[in-house]
C-alpha positions as CSV (number, residue, x, y, z in Angstrom):
1,M,-13.4,-15.8,-15.9
2,L,-13.1,-13.0,-13.3
3,P,-12.6,-13.9,-9.7
4,P,-15.6,-13.2,-7.4
5,I,-16.2,-10.0,-5.5
6,L,-14.7,-10.0,-2.0
7,P,-16.7,-12.2,0.3
8,H,-18.4,-10.2,3.1
9,L,-21.1,-10.3,5.8
10,R,-23.5,-7.5,6.7
11,F,-25.4,-7.0,9.9
12,D,-28.2,-4.5,10.6
13,A,-28.9,-3.2,14.1
14,F,-25.5,-4.4,15.3
15,L,-25.6,-2.4,18.5
16,D,-28.6,-1.9,20.9
17,T,-30.1,1.6,20.8
18,P,-28.5,2.9,24.1
19,T,-25.0,1.7,23.1
20,R,-25.3,3.2,19.6
21,A,-26.6,6.5,21.1
22,A,-23.7,6.5,23.6
23,L,-21.2,6.0,20.8
24,L,-22.6,8.9,18.8
25,D,-22.6,11.1,22.0
26,W,-18.9,10.2,22.7
27,T,-17.9,11.0,19.1
28,L,-19.6,14.4,19.1
29,A,-18.3,15.3,22.5
30,N,-14.7,14.5,21.4
31,S,-14.8,16.2,18.0
32,A,-11.8,18.5,18.9
33,R,-9.6,15.4,19.4
34,F,-9.9,14.0,15.9
35,V,-6.8,14.4,13.7
36,P,-6.1,13.8,10.0
37,A,-6.1,10.2,9.1
38,Q,-2.6,8.6,8.7
39,L,-1.3,6.0,6.4
40,M,1.7,3.8,7.3
41,R,4.4,5.3,9.5
42,G,2.3,8.3,10.2
43,V,2.2,9.7,6.7
44,V,-0.8,12.0,5.9
45,D,-1.7,12.0,2.2
46,T,-5.2,13.5,1.6
47,D,-5.1,12.4,-2.1
48,V,-5.1,8.8,-0.8
49,R,-7.1,9.0,2.4
50,R,-9.0,12.0,3.6
51,S,-10.8,11.8,6.9
52,L,-10.4,12.5,10.6
53,T,-9.7,9.8,13.1
54,L,-9.5,9.2,16.8
55,R,-8.0,6.1,18.4
56,D,-9.9,6.5,21.7
57,L,-13.5,5.1,22.0
58,G,-13.6,5.7,25.7
59,P,-16.0,3.3,27.6
60,L,-17.4,2.0,24.3
61,A,-14.1,0.4,23.3
62,A,-14.6,-2.6,25.7
63,V,-18.2,-3.1,24.5
64,L,-17.2,-3.3,20.8
65,E,-14.1,-5.4,21.5
66,T,-16.1,-7.9,23.4
67,R,-18.7,-8.2,20.6
68,L,-15.9,-8.6,18.0
69,R,-14.0,-11.2,19.9
70,E,-17.1,-13.3,20.5
71,A,-18.1,-13.3,16.9
72,A,-14.7,-13.5,15.1
73,S,-14.5,-17.3,14.8
74,H,-18.1,-17.5,13.5
75,W,-17.4,-14.8,10.9
76,S,-14.1,-16.4,9.8
77,A,-16.0,-19.7,9.2
78,A,-18.8,-18.0,7.4
79,L,-16.3,-16.2,5.1
80,R,-14.3,-19.4,4.6
81,S,-11.2,-17.7,5.9
82,T,-8.2,-19.3,7.6
83,P,-9.2,-20.2,11.1
84,F,-7.3,-18.3,13.8
85,V,-7.3,-17.4,17.5
86,T,-7.9,-13.7,18.1
87,S,-4.9,-12.0,19.6
88,E,-5.9,-8.4,19.4
89,V,-8.7,-6.1,18.3
90,E,-7.7,-2.7,17.0
91,L,-10.3,0.1,16.8
92,E,-10.3,3.5,15.1
93,L,-13.1,6.1,15.0
94,A,-13.3,7.8,11.6
95,A,-15.3,10.9,10.6
96,H,-15.8,11.4,6.9
97,N,-17.0,14.9,6.0
98,D,-17.3,16.7,2.6
99,G,-14.8,15.3,0.1
100,A,-13.6,12.5,2.4
101,H,-12.5,9.2,0.7
102,F,-10.0,6.4,0.9
103,T,-8.6,5.1,-2.4
104,L,-8.3,1.4,-3.3
105,H,-6.3,-0.5,-0.7
106,T,-6.1,-3.6,1.6
107,D,-5.9,-3.7,5.4
108,T,-2.9,-6.0,5.5
109,Y,0.6,-4.6,5.7
110,A,4.2,-5.7,6.5
111,S,6.2,-3.5,8.8
112,N,9.0,-4.1,11.3
113,E,7.4,-1.4,13.3
114,V,4.2,-3.5,13.8
115,A,4.7,-6.5,16.0
116,R,1.1,-6.9,17.1
117,G,0.3,-9.7,14.6
118,D,-1.5,-10.2,11.3
119,R,-4.8,-8.5,10.4
120,M,-7.2,-11.3,9.5
121,L,-10.7,-9.7,9.5
122,S,-11.8,-6.2,8.9
123,A,-15.1,-4.8,10.1
124,V,-16.6,-1.4,9.7
125,Y,-19.5,-0.2,12.0
126,Y,-21.5,2.7,10.6
127,F,-23.4,5.3,12.5
128,H,-24.6,8.9,12.0
129,R,-26.9,11.6,13.2
130,T,-30.6,11.6,12.2
131,P,-31.6,13.0,9.8
132,R,-28.5,12.0,7.8
133,G,-26.4,15.1,6.8
134,F,-24.3,13.4,4.1
135,D,-24.5,11.5,0.8
136,G,-22.1,8.9,-0.7
137,G,-19.4,7.2,1.3
138,A,-20.2,3.7,0.2
139,L,-17.8,0.9,1.0
140,R,-16.8,-0.5,-2.4
141,L,-15.5,-4.1,-2.3
142,H,-13.4,-5.4,-5.2
143,R,-12.1,-8.6,-6.7
144,L,-8.6,-9.7,-6.1
145,G,-6.3,-7.9,-8.6
146,A,-8.6,-4.9,-8.9
147,K,-7.2,-1.6,-10.1
148,A,-8.3,1.9,-9.5
149,G,-11.5,2.6,-11.5
150,D,-12.6,-1.0,-11.7
151,A,-16.2,-1.8,-10.9
152,G,-17.0,-3.2,-7.5
153,H,-19.8,-3.9,-5.1
154,D,-21.0,-0.9,-3.1
155,I,-22.4,-1.2,0.4
156,A,-24.2,1.8,1.8
157,P,-23.0,3.1,5.2
158,D,-26.4,2.6,6.8
159,D,-26.8,3.7,10.4
160,N,-26.1,0.9,13.0
161,S,-24.9,-1.6,10.4
162,L,-21.6,-3.6,10.4
163,V,-19.8,-5.0,7.4
164,V,-17.1,-7.8,7.8
165,F,-14.6,-9.0,5.2
166,P,-11.1,-10.5,5.0
167,S,-8.4,-7.9,5.6
168,W,-6.6,-9.0,2.5
169,G,-9.5,-7.9,0.3
170,P,-9.2,-4.8,-1.9
171,H,-11.7,-2.1,-1.0
172,E,-12.2,1.7,-1.0
173,V,-14.4,4.4,0.6
174,M,-16.2,6.3,-2.1
175,P,-16.3,10.1,-1.8
176,V,-18.6,11.7,0.7
177,R,-20.7,14.8,0.1
178,C,-21.6,16.8,3.3
179,P,-23.0,20.2,2.2
180,S,-23.1,21.7,5.7
181,G,-19.4,20.9,6.5
182,D,-20.6,20.4,10.1
183,F,-18.6,17.7,12.0
184,A,-21.9,16.4,13.4
185,D,-23.2,15.7,9.9
186,S,-20.3,13.4,9.0
187,R,-20.4,9.8,8.0
188,F,-19.0,8.1,11.2
189,A,-17.5,4.7,11.3
190,V,-15.5,2.5,13.7
191,N,-12.8,0.7,11.7
192,C,-12.1,-2.6,13.4
193,W,-9.2,-5.0,12.7
194,I,-9.1,-8.4,14.2
195,Y,-5.6,-10.0,14.5
196,R,-4.0,-13.3,15.0
197,A,-0.6,-13.5,16.7
198,R,2.3,-13.4,14.3
199,R,4.2,-16.7,14.1
């Protein structure tokens, strides 16, 4: 018998309208500051991960971090994950334009360079311009032990929605089609990682 698909939670209308609009405005105003997405130790490999990222959310960072910290223990319980005390929240803005994707991976890692703690929960907040200028880009959640090409459960990147799942769970970002190639038409997301202190 196959193990179940990765447990997850999905929330619509996660941010109020002014905050969501402010985040989109911030993202578009800072488009020139986005850089190619990196893997561990600063490696850029567009065969594995193709997108642009920015590690600065300006005044919106505090708003998102507060929401995530307040909800983390509830989400952990709902997902039947190991209880933990949040030590840090890491945020990353991501823009997925034409051809962008992220192959099968998990959000946990082991590195002597990273002393901040252990990633316990991953959350992805989706937002985009209206009307939507892209297609695709679903978050595909997999079973433990999944391999590239295995079937999974797709979650559409709907505007102002948030998906939460355990960081150890295998997942991928399916390819994005954005015919205009305009940055403003991208599939935007805030990747959020909630940590516990390393013992």
